[in-house]
C-alpha positions in Angstrom: 75.1 124.0 51.5 76.5 126.8 53.6 73.9 126.3 56.3 74.7 122.7 56.8 78.4 123.4 57.3 77.5 125.9 59.9 75.4 123.4 61.8 78.3 120.9 61.8 80.5 123.7 63.1 78.5 124.7 66.1 78.1 121.1 67.2 81.8 120.7 67.9 82.5 124.3 68.7 80.4 124.4 71.9 81.8 121.1 73.0 85.2 122.6 73.0 84.1 125.9 74.4 82.3 124.4 77.4 84.0 122.2 80.0 82.3 118.9 80.8 83.6 116.0 82.8 81.0 113.6 81.5 81.6 113.6 77.8 82.3 109.9 77.6 79.1 108.9 79.5 76.0 107.7 77.7 73.0 110.0 77.7 70.6 107.4 79.0 72.9 106.7 81.9 73.0 110.4 82.7 69.2 110.6 82.7 68.9 107.5 85.0 71.4 109.0 87.3 69.7 112.3 87.7 67.5 111.1 90.6 70.5 109.9 92.5 72.2 113.3 92.5 71.8 114.9 96.0 73.5 118.2 95.1 71.5 120.6 92.9 74.6 122.1 91.4 75.6 118.6 90.1 72.1 118.1 88.9 72.1 121.4 86.9 75.5 120.4 85.4 74.1 116.9 84.5 71.0 118.4 82.9 73.2 120.7 80.8 75.4 117.8 79.7 72.3 115.8 78.7 70.9 118.8 76.7 74.3 119.2 75.0 74.4 115.5 74.0 70.9 115.6 72.7 71.3 118.5 70.4 74.5 116.9 69.1 72.5 113.9 67.9 69.6 116.0 66.5 67.1 115.6 69.5 66.4 119.3 69.6 63.1 119.3 71.4 64.4 117.0 74.1 67.5 119.1 74.3 65.5 122.2 74.9 63.4 120.5 77.6 66.5 119.5 79.6 68.2 122.9 79.0 65.1 124.7 80.4 65.1 122.4 83.5 68.8 123.3 84.0 67.9 127.0 83.6 65.1 126.9 86.1 67.2 125.0 88.7 70.1 127.4 88.2 67.9 130.4 88.8 66.8 128.9 92.1 70.4 128.1 93.1 71.4 131.7 92.3 69.2 132.8 95.3 71.6 130.9 97.6 73.6 132.9 100.2 76.6 130.8 99.5 78.9 132.7 97.0 80.4 129.6 95.5 77.0 128.1 94.8 75.9 131.4 93.3 78.8 131.4 90.9 78.4 127.8 89.9 74.7 128.4 89.3 75.5 131.4 87.1 77.9 129.3 85.0 75.2 126.6 84.6 72.6 129.2 83.8 74.8 130.6 81.0 75.4 127.0 79.7 71.6 126.2 79.8 70.8 129.4 77.9 73.5 128.6 75.4 72.2 125.0 74.9 68.7 126.3 74.3 69.9 128.9 71.8 71.9 126.2 69.9 68.9 123.9 69.7 66.7 126.6 68.4 69.3 127.7 66.0 69.6 124.2 64.6 65.8 124.1 64.2 66.1 127.3 62.1 64.4 129.4 64.8 67.0 132.2 64.6 65.2 134.8 66.6 64.9 132.7 69.7 68.4 131.4 69.1 69.7 135.0 69.1 67.7 135.8 72.2 69.0 132.9 74.3 72.6 133.3 73.0 72.6 137.0 73.9 71.4 136.2 77.4 74.1 133.6 77.7 76.8 135.9 76.5 75.7 138.6 79.0 76.2 136.2 81.9 79.5 134.9 80.6 80.7 138.6 80.5 79.4 139.2 84.0 81.5 136.4 85.4 84.4 137.0 83.0 84.3 133.5 81.6 86.5 134.0 78.5 85.9 130.6 76.9 82.1 131.1 77.4 82.3 134.7 76.0 84.2 133.4 72.9 81.6 130.7 72.4 78.8 133.2 72.7 80.4 135.6 70.3 80.9 132.9 67.7 77.4 131.5 68.0 75.8 134.9 67.7 78.0 135.4 64.6 76.6 132.2 63.2 73.0 133.4 63.7 73.7 136.7 61.9 75.5 134.7 59.2 72.4 132.6 58.7 70.3 135.7 58.5 72.6 137.0 55.7 73.8 139.8 57.9 77.5 139.4 57.0 78.6 142.7 58.5 77.4 141.8 62.0 78.5 138.2 61.6 82.1 139.4 60.8 82.1 141.7 63.9 81.2 138.8 66.2 83.5 136.3 64.5 86.4 138.7 64.7 85.8 139.4 68.4 85.6 135.6 69.0 88.8 134.9 67.1 90.8 137.6 68.9 89.7 136.3 72.3 90.4 132.7 71.4 93.9 133.6 70.2 94.7 135.5 73.4 93.5 132.6 75.5 95.3 129.9 73.5 92.1 128.1 72.5 93.3 126.3 69.3 90.1 124.5 68.8 88.1 127.7 69.0 90.5 129.5 66.6 90.1 126.7 64.0 86.3 126.9 64.3 86.1 130.6 63.9 88.5 130.4 60.9 85.9 128.0 59.4 83.1 130.5 59.9 85.2 133.4 58.5 85.9 131.3 55.5 82.2 130.8 55.0 81.6 134.6 55.1 84.3 135.1 52.4 82.8 132.3 50.3 79.4 134.1 50.6 81.0 137.3 49.3 82.5 135.3 46.3 86.1 135.5 47.7 86.7 131.8 47.2 90.5 131.9 47.3 90.5 133.6 50.7 87.8 131.2 51.9 89.9 128.2 51.0 92.9 129.7 52.7 91.0 130.1 55.9 89.5 126.6 55.6 92.9 124.9 55.2 94.3 126.8 58.1 91.3 125.6 60.2 91.8 122.0 59.0 95.4 122.0 59.9 94.6 123.0 63.5 91.8 120.4 63.8 94.0 117.6 62.5 96.5 118.5 65.2 93.8 118.2 67.8 92.6 114.9 66.2 88.8 115.5 66.6 87.0 113.6 63.8 83.8 115.7 64.0 85.8 118.9 63.7 87.9 117.5 60.9 84.7 116.4 59.1 83.3 119.9 59.3 86.4 121.5 57.8 86.6 118.9 55.0 82.9 119.4 54.2 83.4 123.1 54.1 86.3 122.8 51.7 84.0 120.6 49.5 81.5 123.4 49.5 84.1 125.8 48.1 85.0 123.4 45.3 81.3 123.0 44.6 81.0 126.8 44.3 84.0 126.8 42.0 82.4 124.2 39.8 85.1 121.6 40.7 82.5 118.8 41.3 84.9 115.8 41.4 87.1 117.5 44.0 84.0 118.5 46.0 82.6 115.0 45.9 85.9 113.6 47.2 85.8 116.0 50.1 82.2 115.2 51.0 82.8 111.4 50.9 85.8 111.9 53.2 83.7 114.0 55.6 81.0 111.3 55.5 83.4 108.5 56.6 84.6 110.7 59.5 81.2 111.8 60.7 79.7 108.2 60.5 82.3 107.2 63.1 80.9 109.8 65.5 77.3 108.7 64.8 76.3 112.3 64.5 73.0 112.1 62.6 72.8 115.7 61.8 76.3 115.7 60.4 75.5 112.5 58.4 72.4 114.1 56.9 74.5 117.1 55.9 77.0 114.9 54.1 74.3 112.8 52.4 72.7 116.0 51.1 76.0 117.4 49.9 76.9 114.1 48.1 73.4 113.9 46.6 73.6 117.5 45.3 77.1 117.0 43.7 76.0 113.7 42.1 73.0 115.6 40.6 75.4 118.1 39.1 77.6 115.2 37.8 74.4 113.7 36.2 74.6 110.7 38.5 70.8 110.8 39.0 70.4 107.4 40.8 73.2 108.2 43.3 71.8 111.7 43.7 68.4 110.4 44.6 69.7 107.7 46.9 71.7 110.2 49.0 69.1 112.9 49.0 66.4 110.4 50.2 68.7 109.2 53.0 69.2 112.9 54.0 65.4 113.4 53.9 64.8 110.4 56.2 67.2 111.6 58.8 65.9 115.2 58.6 62.4 113.9 59.3 63.7 111.8 62.2 65.5 114.7 63.9 62.8 117.2 63.0 65.0 119.8 61.3 62.9 122.1 59.2 65.9 123.8 57.8 67.2 120.4 56.5 63.8 119.3 55.3 63.6 122.6 53.3 67.0 122.0 51.7 66.2 118.3 50.9 63.0 119.1 49.2 64.6 121.9 47.2 67.4 119.5 46.0 64.9 116.8 45.1 62.7 119.3 43.2 65.7 120.5 41.3 66.7 116.8 40.5 63.3 115.8 39.2 62.9 119.0 37.3 66.2 118.3 35.5 64.9 114.8 34.6 61.5 116.1 33.4 59.6 114.6 36.2 57.4 117.6 36.5 54.7 116.3 38.9 57.1 115.0 41.5 59.2 118.1 41.1 56.1 120.2 41.7 55.2 118.2 44.8 58.7 118.5 46.2 58.6 122.3 45.4 55.4 122.6 47.4 57.0 120.9 50.4 60.0 123.2 50.0 57.7 126.2 50.0 55.8 124.9 53.0 58.9 124.5 55.1 60.4 127.8 53.8 57.2 129.6 54.7 57.0 127.8 58.0 60.4 129.0 59.0 59.5 132.5 57.9 56.3 132.4 59.8 58.0 131.2 62.9 60.5 134.0 62.5 57.7 136.5 62.1 55.8 135.1 65.0 58.9 135.2 67.1 59.3 138.9 66.1 55.7 139.6 67.0 56.0 137.8 70.3 59.3 139.7 71.0 57.6 143.0 70.2 54.7 142.1 72.5 57.1 141.1 75.2 59.1 144.3 74.8 55.9 146.3 74.9 54.7 144.5 78.0 58.1 144.8 79.6 58.3 148.5 78.8 54.8 149.0 80.1 55.7 147.2 83.3 59.0 149.1 83.5 57.1 152.4 83.1 54.5 151.2 85.7 57.3 150.2 88.1 59.1 153.5 87.5 55.9 155.5 88.4 55.4 153.3 91.5 59.0 153.8 92.4 58.8 157.5 91.8 55.8 157.6 94.1 57.7 155.7 96.7 60.7 157.9 96.3 58.5 161.0 96.6 57.0 159.6 99.8 60.4 158.7 101.1 61.7 162.2 100.2 58.7 163.8 101.9 59.2 161.7 105.0 62.9 162.6 104.9 62.0 166.3 104.6 59.6 166.0 107.6 62.3 164.2 109.6 64.8 166.9 108.6 62.4 169.6 109.7 61.8 167.9 113.0 65.5 167.3 113.4 66.2 170.9 112.6 63.5 172.1 115.0 64.8 169.9 117.7 68.4 170.9 117.1 67.4 174.6 117.0 65.4 174.2 120.2 68.3 172.5 121.9 70.6 175.2 120.8 68.2 177.9 122.0 67.8 176.0 125.3 71.5 175.7 125.7 71.9 179.4 125.0 69.1 180.2 127.5 70.8 177.9 130.1 74.1 179.6 129.4 72.5 183.1 129.8 70.7 182.0 133.0 73.9 180.4 134.3 75.9 183.5 133.4 73.3 185.7 135.1 73.4 183.5 138.2 77.2 183.7 138.3 77.0 187.5 137.9 74.3 187.9 140.5 76.4 185.7 142.9 79.4 187.9 142.2 77.4 191.1 142.7 75.9 189.7 146.0 79.4 188.8 147.1 80.7 192.3 146.3 77.7 193.9 148.0 78.1 191.6 151.0 81.8 192.5 151.2 81.0 196.2 150.9 78.4 195.9 153.5 80.8 194.1 155.8 83.4 196.8 155.1 80.9 199.5 155.9 79.8 197.7 159.0 83.5 197.3 160.0 84.1 200.9 159.4 81.0 201.8 161.4 82.2 199.7 164.3 85.6 201.3 164.0 84.0 204.7 163.8 81.8 204.0 166.8 84.8 202.7 168.7 86.7 205.9 167.8 83.7 208.0 168.9 83.6 206.1 172.1 87.3 206.6 172.6 86.9 210.4 171.9 84.0 210.7 174.3 85.9 208.8 176.9 88.8 211.1 176.4 86.6 214.1 176.7 85.0 212.8 179.9 88.4 211.9 181.3 89.7 215.4 180.5 86.7 216.9 182.0 87.2 214.9 185.2 90.8 216.1 185.4 89.6 219.6 184.8 87.0 219.2 187.4 89.5 217.9 189.8 92.0 220.7 189.2 89.4 223.5 189.0 86.9 223.8 191.9 83.4 223.8 190.9 81.7 227.1 190.2 79.4 226.7 193.2 82.3 226.2 195.5 84.0 229.2 194.1 81.0 231.4 194.4 80.4 230.3 198.0 84.0 231.0 198.9 83.9 234.4 197.3 80.7 235.1 199.1 82.2 234.1 202.4 85.2 236.2 201.8 83.2 239.3 201.1 81.2 238.8 204.3 84.3 238.4 206.4 
């Protein structure tokens, strides 16, 4: 009854792993109060609380409905510009995905359970929510465990245990020890399995949670069952039943009924065996658990076969095969859907990539054009500046040359004036000297006339 023990485990595990301020409120009261909540963040939290409470009592379809509502609302809230609202919405989104994954897991739909739990874990890692990360790791380990993939289950359980120990999460440590014990039991290491179960039980008794204690006691009963110690196993299962009945957990009660019925069959207490197995079957039908229905019909077929009731055994066996195949078909369908979704996603991703590449090419082309224009403009400006500089330099040089020429011209003019003045002075001097000479020396005419007169006289 390994699967049943796992289901009991996850019920209380997530309750400890996730924080909720509404654990003592009735589910119907929470549902009625939804319309009175003005803040969407509170509404998302309330939807998650309702979903959590519903899967705890075996209302898996309803649980998924409320979880998906919480998921949709949280995704809308994540678009808020308020950072605090964004973070709260992310926490609620992770919780909603986790709730959906757990509900699917308890219905035996392991592929969808894994898908939602992986999404939840990714968000918890993004926001560094260590309790959420630990819960996600453990729940993924449970799924791999149910799929008989012990290697992967051990990896996730070990990671969860390490994280819970480092954060001081005693409840989480006890729960993971339970799951590790179940792995060792599956490998036939019953001594080690009992060691882990008793360690887990001690922690849970310290915490005083009846549902959690019931799970550990039931798991210990399973080991005694595997060891062939049926009276000891029956005692453990009856103790677990008393505890789980106080919590009114229908799924847990069904698991205990089934375990007690199975042990009574092995002890040849046929009437007690049938009584408890039929009780388990009734609850399994009510909560709609295909996994439980499959196990109930298998046990009833085995019981009637041992009593020689071949017709009823055959009918029960047919029901068992129907639910077994249904679970397998759901798994195969989920795989097909997943492959189709992956194909469509990859196709869309490829299409988006081509579109983006085209956009990038256009952007790059535009950038190149702009760069060419910019380069041309800058080059033109530089050339213009150089031209202006050359012209300016030429103007300055011309101005300087004109100034020199003007100065030289002025100098020549001055020299000319000086020369003319000198020439004038020289001419004046000559004329003056000539006057003096003329004054001192009679004129030639006068001299000639006087000489002529002298000769005549």
